[in-house]
C-alpha positions as CSV (number, residue, x, y, z in Angstrom):
1,M,-17.6,29.9,-35.4
2,I,-15.1,31.1,-31.9
3,R,-12.1,30.3,-32.1
4,L,-9.7,30.1,-28.9
5,P,-5.7,30.6,-28.7
6,R,-4.1,27.4,-28.3
7,S,-2.4,28.6,-25.1
8,F,-6.3,29.4,-23.9
9,A,-7.4,26.1,-25.0
10,A,-4.6,24.2,-23.7
11,A,-4.7,25.7,-20.3
12,L,-8.9,24.7,-20.2
13,L,-7.5,21.2,-20.4
14,L,-5.1,21.4,-18.0
15,I,-7.4,22.8,-15.1
16,A,-10.4,20.3,-16.1
17,T,-7.6,17.3,-16.3
18,T,-6.5,18.7,-12.4
19,A,-9.8,19.1,-11.3
20,Y,-10.3,15.5,-11.9
21,A,-7.7,13.9,-10.6
22,A,-7.6,11.4,-7.8
23,P,-6.9,13.0,-4.7
24,K,-2.9,12.8,-3.3
25,S,-3.2,9.1,-1.0
26,P,-3.1,10.1,2.9
27,A,-0.7,6.8,3.2
28,Q,2.4,6.8,1.5
29,W,4.7,3.8,1.8
30,H,8.8,3.1,2.3
31,I,11.0,0.0,3.0
32,K,12.1,-0.1,6.5
33,A,13.8,-3.2,6.8
34,A,15.2,-5.9,3.6
35,P,17.3,-8.0,3.1
36,A,20.0,-6.7,0.3
37,S,20.7,-10.3,-0.5
38,A,19.5,-13.6,0.2
39,K,20.2,-17.2,-1.1
40,A,17.5,-19.0,-3.4
41,G,15.5,-20.5,-1.0
42,A,15.9,-19.1,1.5
43,K,13.1,-17.3,4.4
44,I,13.7,-13.9,5.0
45,T,11.2,-10.8,6.7
46,L,11.2,-7.5,5.1
47,T,8.6,-4.4,6.8
48,I,7.6,-1.7,5.0
49,S,6.0,1.2,6.7
50,G,3.5,3.3,6.2
51,K,3.0,7.1,7.2
52,I,-0.5,8.2,7.7
53,D,-1.4,12.2,6.9
54,P,-2.7,13.9,10.1
55,G,-6.5,13.5,10.5
56,W,-6.8,10.1,8.4
57,H,-6.8,6.3,9.1
58,L,-6.6,3.1,7.7
59,Y,-7.8,-0.1,8.5
60,A,-6.4,-3.7,9.8
61,M,-6.1,-6.7,8.4
62,E,-9.2,-8.3,9.5
63,E,-12.5,-6.5,9.9
64,P,-16.0,-7.0,10.7
65,D,-18.1,-8.4,7.6
66,G,-20.2,-5.3,6.2
67,G,-17.0,-2.4,7.4
68,P,-14.8,-1.1,6.0
69,I,-12.2,-2.7,3.5
70,A,-9.6,-4.3,5.2
71,T,-6.1,-3.9,4.3
72,V,-4.3,-6.7,2.2
73,V,-0.7,-6.8,1.7
74,G,0.8,-9.3,-0.5
75,L,3.1,-9.8,-3.9
76,T,3.1,-9.6,-8.1
77,E,2.7,-12.5,-9.5
78,G,5.9,-13.4,-11.1
79,D,7.8,-12.7,-7.9
80,P,10.8,-14.3,-6.8
81,A,9.6,-15.4,-3.2
82,D,6.5,-17.1,-1.6
83,L,4.6,-14.8,1.0
84,L,4.3,-17.3,4.0
85,S,2.6,-14.3,6.4
86,V,2.1,-11.3,7.4
87,D,2.3,-9.0,10.3
88,E,1.0,-5.6,11.4
89,S,1.2,-3.3,14.0
90,K,-0.9,-3.2,16.9
91,P,-4.4,-1.5,15.8
92,I,-6.8,0.5,17.9
93,L,-9.6,-0.7,18.6
94,I,-12.7,1.3,18.7
95,D,-16.9,2.2,17.8
96,D,-16.1,3.7,14.3
97,P,-18.4,6.4,13.7
98,L,-19.0,5.5,9.9
99,F,-19.4,1.9,10.0
100,H,-21.2,2.0,13.3
101,M,-19.2,-0.9,14.4
102,R,-15.9,-1.6,16.3
103,T,-13.0,-1.7,13.8
104,G,-9.4,-1.6,14.1
105,F,-6.9,0.8,12.3
106,F,-3.9,2.7,11.8
107,R,-3.6,6.5,13.0
108,S,-0.5,8.5,11.7
109,A,2.1,5.3,11.2
110,V,1.8,1.4,10.4
111,D,4.5,-1.3,10.2
112,F,3.9,-4.6,8.1
113,T,5.8,-7.1,8.0
114,L,6.5,-9.6,5.7
115,H,7.3,-13.5,6.0
116,L,8.9,-14.5,2.9
117,R,10.7,-17.7,1.2
118,V,12.8,-16.9,-2.3
119,D,11.8,-19.0,-4.9
120,P,14.2,-21.9,-4.9
121,S,14.5,-21.6,-8.8
122,A,15.2,-17.8,-8.2
123,K,18.2,-17.0,-11.2
124,P,21.2,-15.2,-9.2
125,G,21.3,-11.4,-9.4
126,P,19.1,-8.4,-9.0
127,N,15.1,-9.8,-8.4
128,P,13.2,-7.0,-6.9
129,L,10.0,-7.8,-5.2
130,H,6.5,-5.7,-5.6
131,V,4.7,-5.1,-2.4
132,L,1.2,-4.8,-3.3
133,I,-0.9,-2.6,-0.8
134,R,-4.5,-2.9,-1.4
135,F,-6.2,-0.3,1.5
136,Q,-9.3,2.2,2.5
137,S,-8.0,5.6,4.0
138,C,-10.8,7.2,6.0
139,N,-11.0,10.4,8.1
140,D,-13.5,11.5,10.5
141,Q,-16.1,12.1,8.1
142,V,-15.4,10.6,4.8
143,C,-13.8,7.3,3.2
144,L,-12.0,7.4,0.3
145,P,-12.4,4.5,-2.5
146,P,-9.9,1.7,-1.9
147,R,-6.4,1.7,-3.5
148,T,-3.2,-0.3,-4.0
149,D,0.1,1.2,-3.8
150,T,3.1,-0.9,-5.6
151,L,6.2,-0.9,-3.4
152,E,9.2,-2.1,-5.2
153,V,11.9,-3.7,-3.1
154,P,15.3,-4.8,-4.3
155,L,16.7,-8.3,-3.3
156,N,19.9,-9.5,-4.9
157,V,19.5,-13.4,-4.7
158,T,22.5,-15.6,-4.4
159,R,23.2,-19.6,-4.8
């Protein structure tokens, strides 16, 4: 039986883990505009922005059947607000070479504006929102599996 030094075995494990790690997302999300506080029951808006790596794109919120996976923006269950609607930047419309149909997508950047109503029964104090963004990223040759990123948005609920 061959015994390997622990440091060598640990290095092999690290290499194997790194080789099969999920790829870095081509989209990075941040809060563009959000109220620091809001009264319980009030309507508010918040805007999140995505920066998309060069050569990649993600799809609009409405896509044709049989096409790419449309982007979905929502809140986690139990958040102190209800999502009323979402507006998106104007997508680029093209005949998509990967899906052989007309699709809408975003290159380099996208904004999503969420229109919300703070829960009238929300407790006063810090009540963060958790924005979920589910999207599919593609370049000119391949699409990555869809993923869901979560962006925490601080919100102080007042009476």
